[in-house]
NULUM-636054 format. One line per field, with one value per residue: y, z negated, x of N, C-alpha, C, O, CB in turn. Coordinates in Angstrom, 2 decimals. Glycine has a CB too. Layout:
N
n.Y <- Y; ...
n.Z <- Z; ...
n.X <- X; ...
ca.Y <- Y; ...
ca.Z <- Z; ...
ca.X <- X; ...
c.Y <- Y; ...
c.Z <- Z; ...
c.X <- X; ...
o.Y <- Y; ...
o.Z <- Z; ...
o.X <- X; ...
cb.Y <- Y; ...
cb.Z <- Z; ...
cb.X <- X; ...
//
This chain:
88
n.Y <- -1.25; 2.20; 5.14; 7.82; 11.12; 11.96; 13.42; 15.07; 15.75; 17.63; 17.36; 18.05; 20.34; 21.10; 19.84; 18.84; 17.68; 14.75; 13.02; 10.27; 7.80; 5.68; 5.38; 3.85; 3.24; 5.60; 6.73; 8.86; 9.53; 11.73; 13.13; 14.85; 17.40; 19.49; 21.49; 22.10; 22.33; 24.31; 27.09; 29.90; 30.21; 27.79; 25.99; 26.80; 26.42; 23.58; 22.76; 23.49; 22.08; 19.31; 19.38; 19.73; 17.38; 15.47; 16.23; 15.14; 12.50; 11.23; 9.57; 10.86; 10.30; 11.60; 11.47; 11.46; 12.31; 10.96; 8.77; 7.14; 7.09; 5.67; 3.42; 2.07; -0.09; -0.50; 1.73; 1.77; -0.48; 0.43; 2.53; 1.14; -0.53; 1.39; 2.44; 0.11; 0.00; 2.42; 1.68; -0.30
n.Z <- -0.04; 0.64; -0.87; -2.55; -1.84; -1.72; -2.76; -0.90; -0.68; -0.16; -1.02; -3.74; -3.06; -2.31; 0.18; 1.54; 0.83; 1.44; 2.80; 2.67; 2.08; 3.09; 1.50; 1.62; 4.15; 5.36; 6.49; 7.13; 6.58; 7.79; 7.20; 9.22; 9.25; 10.52; 8.86; 6.90; 8.60; 10.80; 12.82; 13.16; 11.04; 9.42; 11.42; 12.19; 9.73; 9.54; 11.83; 11.00; 8.76; 9.60; 11.53; 9.71; 8.38; 10.44; 10.92; 8.58; 9.07; 8.88; 10.07; 11.07; 11.13; 12.56; 11.79; 12.26; 9.84; 10.08; 11.44; 9.45; 7.73; 9.16; 10.43; 8.85; 8.54; 11.24; 11.90; 10.34; 11.25; 13.95; 13.43; 12.09; 14.22; 16.04; 14.47; 14.38; 17.11; 17.47; 15.61; 16.78
n.X <- 0.82; 0.40; 1.95; 0.20; -0.05; 2.45; 5.54; 8.02; 11.46; 14.30; 17.53; 16.70; 15.05; 11.81; 9.93; 7.76; 4.14; 2.89; 0.14; -0.12; 2.40; 5.09; 7.84; 10.32; 10.47; 10.28; 8.13; 5.36; 1.82; -0.49; -3.48; -5.75; -7.79; -10.32; -11.11; -8.97; -6.80; -6.91; -6.68; -4.33; -2.23; -2.37; -1.70; 0.78; 2.10; 1.87; 3.31; 5.92; 6.40; 6.05; 8.22; 10.42; 10.16; 10.87; 13.43; 14.60; 14.59; 12.08; 9.15; 6.25; 2.90; -0.14; -3.44; -7.12; -9.41; -11.90; -11.20; -9.88; -12.04; -14.12; -12.97; -10.49; -8.80; -8.09; -6.98; -4.74; -3.44; -2.81; -1.04; 1.01; 1.86; 2.77; 4.82; 6.66; 7.42; 8.78; 10.77; 12.18
ca.Y <- 0.05; 3.57; 5.99; 8.91; 12.54; 11.82; 14.56; 14.73; 16.65; 17.69; 17.77; 18.67; 21.25; 20.74; 19.86; 18.59; 16.68; 14.03; 12.52; 8.95; 7.58; 4.41; 6.06; 3.01; 3.20; 6.94; 6.91; 9.59; 9.63; 13.00; 13.22; 16.04; 17.73; 20.82; 22.52; 22.44; 22.46; 25.07; 28.54; 30.07; 30.07; 26.46; 25.44; 27.14; 25.68; 22.11; 22.63; 23.65; 20.88; 18.15; 19.58; 19.52; 15.86; 14.79; 16.39; 14.43; 11.16; 10.68; 9.51; 11.27; 10.22; 12.31; 10.77; 12.21; 11.77; 10.18; 7.48; 6.45; 6.76; 4.50; 2.18; 2.27; -1.12; -0.53; 2.80; 1.63; -1.33; 1.24; 3.30; 0.20; -0.88; 2.60; 2.47; -0.88; 0.30; 3.40; 1.32; -1.23
ca.Z <- 0.03; 0.79; -1.97; -2.09; -2.17; -2.02; -2.49; -0.08; -1.14; 0.39; -2.04; -4.82; -2.63; -1.91; 1.76; 1.83; -0.01; 2.45; 2.12; 2.31; 2.48; 2.76; 1.33; 2.08; 5.75; 5.74; 7.25; 6.39; 7.39; 7.39; 7.43; 9.93; 9.24; 11.09; 7.74; 6.36; 9.70; 11.89; 12.61; 13.58; 9.73; 9.26; 12.61; 12.06; 8.46; 9.90; 12.76; 10.37; 7.83; 10.49; 12.01; 8.62; 8.02; 11.36; 10.65; 7.52; 9.45; 8.75; 11.15; 10.51; 12.08; 12.23; 11.95; 11.74; 8.49; 10.67; 11.85; 8.21; 7.22; 10.06; 10.70; 8.02; 8.78; 12.59; 11.97; 9.69; 12.29; 14.94; 12.78; 11.99; 15.70; 16.47; 13.68; 14.80; 18.38; 17.25; 14.85; 17.50
ca.X <- -0.07; 1.22; 1.99; -0.61; 0.05; 3.92; 6.38; 9.34; 12.33; 15.73; 18.46; 16.00; 13.99; 10.51; 9.91; 6.18; 3.41; 2.10; -1.18; 0.31; 3.79; 5.84; 9.01; 11.46; 10.24; 10.39; 6.79; 4.42; 0.70; -1.05; -4.71; -5.80; -9.29; -10.63; -11.24; -7.64; -5.86; -7.19; -6.24; -2.90; -1.40; -2.45; -0.98; 2.35; 2.53; 1.75; 4.47; 7.11; 6.37; 6.45; 9.64; 11.45; 10.03; 11.70; 14.79; 15.11; 14.46; 10.93; 8.25; 4.98; 1.64; -1.35; -4.77; -8.22; -10.06; -12.81; -10.54; -9.97; -13.37; -14.89; -11.96; -9.36; -7.89; -7.65; -6.19; -3.53; -2.87; -2.42; 0.21; 2.13; 2.37; 3.62; 6.23; 7.41; 7.84; 9.81; 12.13; 12.97
c.Y <- 1.36; 4.35; 7.29; 10.07; 12.53; 13.02; 14.20; 15.90; 16.57; 18.26; 18.52; 19.87; 20.58; 20.90; 19.82; 17.57; 16.05; 13.25; 10.96; 8.55; 6.27; 4.95; 5.19; 2.79; 4.66; 7.10; 7.61; 9.61; 10.83; 13.06; 14.61; 16.35; 19.15; 21.98; 22.87; 22.69; 23.33; 26.51; 28.65; 29.85; 28.61; 25.62; 25.56; 26.42; 24.08; 21.93; 22.57; 22.68; 19.62; 18.16; 19.10; 17.81; 15.14; 14.98; 15.50; 12.73; 10.53; 10.64; 9.87; 11.03; 10.94; 11.51; 11.65; 11.44; 10.77; 8.87; 6.61; 6.15; 5.40; 3.47; 2.23; 1.21; -1.05; 0.80; 2.44; 0.45; -0.59; 1.94; 2.27; -0.29; 0.20; 2.72; 1.54; -0.56; 1.34; 2.87; 0.37; -0.59
c.Z <- 0.08; -0.50; -1.56; -2.66; -2.50; -1.65; -1.86; -0.38; -0.26; -0.51; -3.24; -4.29; -1.91; -0.28; 2.12; 1.06; 1.16; 1.98; 1.83; 2.84; 2.14; 2.62; 1.82; 3.61; 6.15; 6.77; 6.32; 7.13; 6.72; 7.99; 8.07; 9.77; 9.88; 9.99; 7.10; 7.45; 10.85; 11.60; 12.84; 12.32; 9.48; 10.20; 12.49; 10.80; 8.67; 10.85; 11.94; 9.46; 8.51; 11.15; 10.85; 8.31; 9.03; 11.25; 9.56; 7.70; 9.17; 9.91; 10.53; 11.64; 11.50; 12.54; 11.53; 10.52; 8.96; 10.99; 10.51; 7.69; 7.92; 10.43; 10.01; 8.38; 10.23; 12.79; 11.43; 10.69; 13.34; 14.42; 12.49; 13.19; 16.15; 15.74; 14.20; 16.05; 18.30; 16.67; 15.54; 18.37
c.X <- 1.03; 1.08; 1.11; -0.11; 1.65; 4.69; 7.68; 10.19; 13.79; 16.60; 17.91; 14.96; 12.99; 10.26; 8.29; 5.66; 2.71; 0.99; -0.86; 1.73; 4.37; 7.34; 10.32; 11.41; 10.58; 9.13; 5.79; 3.18; -0.15; -2.61; -5.09; -7.39; -9.43; -10.57; -10.01; -6.61; -5.98; -6.87; -4.81; -1.83; -1.35; -1.62; 0.53; 2.96; 2.85; 3.13; 5.73; 7.35; 6.82; 7.88; 10.66; 11.39; 10.96; 13.14; 15.58; 14.95; 13.04; 10.07; 6.84; 3.94; 0.52; -2.63; -5.98; -8.88; -11.14; -12.48; -10.40; -11.16; -14.02; -13.87; -10.65; -8.30; -7.15; -6.82; -4.79; -2.64; -2.09; -1.10; 1.25; 2.69; 3.20; 5.07; 7.12; 8.07; 9.02; 11.00; 12.77; 14.07
o.Y <- 1.39; 4.18; 7.78; 10.10; 13.09; 13.58; 13.22; 17.02; 15.52; 19.45; 19.48; 20.30; 19.70; 21.95; 20.64; 16.66; 16.76; 12.86; 10.45; 8.94; 5.77; 4.95; 5.76; 2.19; 4.87; 7.63; 7.25; 9.71; 10.93; 13.02; 15.59; 15.50; 19.93; 23.10; 24.04; 23.27; 23.16; 27.04; 27.66; 29.36; 28.14; 24.67; 24.65; 25.91; 23.46; 21.02; 21.68; 22.35; 18.95; 17.15; 18.25; 17.13; 14.30; 14.08; 15.22; 11.90; 9.31; 11.54; 9.22; 11.43; 10.97; 10.92; 12.45; 10.23; 9.77; 7.93; 5.45; 5.04; 4.36; 2.44; 2.45; 1.50; -1.42; 0.92; 2.80; 0.51; -0.88; 1.84; 2.59; -0.48; -0.04; 3.01; 1.89; -0.81; 1.18; 3.30; 0.03; -1.29
o.Z <- -0.36; -1.18; -0.44; -3.84; -3.53; -0.55; -2.19; -0.34; 0.20; -0.82; -3.72; -5.07; -1.08; 0.34; 2.84; 0.61; 1.85; 0.81; 0.81; 3.93; 1.03; 3.64; 2.36; 4.20; 7.23; 7.86; 5.20; 8.35; 5.53; 9.20; 7.41; 10.18; 9.67; 10.17; 6.71; 7.13; 11.82; 10.49; 12.76; 12.55; 9.32; 9.81; 12.64; 10.80; 8.16; 10.61; 12.16; 9.29; 8.10; 11.28; 11.03; 8.07; 8.62; 11.43; 9.58; 6.82; 9.24; 10.75; 9.60; 12.80; 10.31; 13.61; 10.59; 10.33; 8.27; 10.87; 10.51; 7.21; 7.34; 10.83; 10.72; 8.51; 10.44; 13.75; 12.04; 10.84; 13.61; 15.13; 12.68; 13.26; 16.63; 16.26; 14.49; 16.13; 18.94; 16.98; 15.13; 19.03
o.X <- 2.18; 0.06; 1.23; 0.25; 2.04; 4.61; 8.34; 9.68; 14.24; 16.55; 18.51; 14.10; 13.18; 10.39; 7.72; 6.36; 1.98; 0.93; -1.31; 2.14; 4.17; 8.03; 11.27; 12.31; 11.13; 9.32; 5.43; 3.30; -0.44; -2.82; -4.72; -8.18; -8.51; -10.12; -9.95; -5.57; -5.25; -6.79; -4.09; -0.72; -0.23; -0.94; 1.34; 4.08; 3.78; 3.93; 6.56; 8.53; 7.77; 8.58; 11.54; 12.39; 11.76; 13.95; 16.78; 15.13; 12.93; 10.15; 6.37; 4.06; 0.23; -2.72; -5.90; -8.86; -11.31; -13.27; -10.79; -11.38; -14.34; -14.42; -9.67; -7.11; -6.00; -6.07; -3.79; -1.42; -0.93; -0.10; 2.42; 3.90; 4.31; 6.15; 8.26; 9.27; 10.06; 12.10; 13.88; 14.82
cb.Y <- 0.14; 4.52; 6.33; 8.75; 13.06; 10.63; 15.30; 14.54; 16.36; 18.45; 18.59; 19.25; 22.32; 21.63; 18.41; 18.20; 17.29; 13.17; 12.72; 8.00; 8.57; 3.18; 6.46; 1.63; 2.77; 7.28; 5.47; 10.93; 8.19; 14.25; 12.92; 15.89; 17.70; 20.77; 22.07; 21.32; 21.36; 24.89; 29.07; 31.61; 30.87; 26.12; 26.15; 28.83; 25.83; 21.74; 23.82; 24.82; 20.66; 18.07; 21.19; 20.54; 15.26; 15.13; 17.71; 14.99; 10.42; 11.23; 8.07; 12.80; 8.74; 13.61; 9.46; 12.48; 13.01; 10.72; 7.77; 7.05; 8.05; 5.09; 2.06; 2.21; -2.41; -0.67; 3.90; 1.14; -2.09; 2.21; 4.12; -0.88; -1.09; 3.96; 2.17; -2.01; 0.81; 4.44; 0.80; -2.04
cb.Z <- -1.47; 2.06; -2.35; -2.38; -3.50; -1.30; -3.72; 1.62; -2.68; 1.62; -1.43; -5.83; -1.82; -2.73; 2.48; 3.28; -1.26; 3.18; 3.18; 2.82; 1.90; 4.00; -0.15; 1.35; 6.25; 6.40; 7.74; 6.09; 7.48; 7.99; 6.24; 11.50; 7.68; 11.77; 6.69; 5.45; 10.18; 12.28; 11.19; 14.20; 8.41; 9.34; 13.88; 11.88; 7.36; 10.78; 13.79; 9.81; 7.27; 11.60; 12.38; 7.15; 8.15; 12.60; 10.31; 6.24; 8.76; 7.81; 11.87; 10.01; 12.33; 12.97; 11.09; 12.89; 7.52; 11.67; 12.59; 7.32; 7.48; 11.53; 12.20; 6.53; 8.60; 13.61; 11.27; 8.03; 12.95; 15.32; 11.34; 11.28; 16.79; 16.15; 12.17; 14.88; 19.19; 16.44; 13.43; 18.33
cb.X <- -1.19; 0.67; 3.52; -2.03; -1.04; 4.52; 6.63; 9.13; 12.48; 15.84; 19.44; 17.12; 14.49; 9.53; 10.81; 5.84; 2.38; 2.92; -2.64; -0.70; 4.62; 5.65; 9.07; 11.44; 8.55; 11.89; 6.16; 4.88; -0.09; -0.07; -5.37; -5.21; -9.94; -12.06; -12.12; -7.15; -5.73; -8.57; -6.54; -2.74; -2.06; -3.75; -1.43; 2.60; 1.33; 0.17; 4.55; 7.20; 4.97; 5.45; 9.89; 11.03; 8.40; 11.34; 14.90; 14.37; 15.51; 10.38; 8.30; 5.01; 1.15; -1.38; -4.78; -9.26; -10.77; -13.19; -9.02; -9.38; -14.30; -15.60; -11.60; -9.77; -8.65; -8.88; -6.81; -3.84; -3.93; -3.57; -0.16; 1.78; 1.18; 2.78; 6.15; 6.67; 6.66; 9.36; 11.99; 12.09
//
């Protein structure tokens, strides 16, 4: 099971709090909703945070809240398959 609301730091400096994480794999799952991720400011914040995660070697997957609500197992299976492709 992933860790919820996982804090990622770089040399003790806060980088991000991701919705779900598999820290040993450096795999983050971020739920995206229109409510919290719309508008210029939110978009810029998301881009900056995801760029920092990538520089630290994390793979961040974005999913819609609806995907997790309607098909949680299928959503996690798709994320895992994508991770395995990238890690190969």
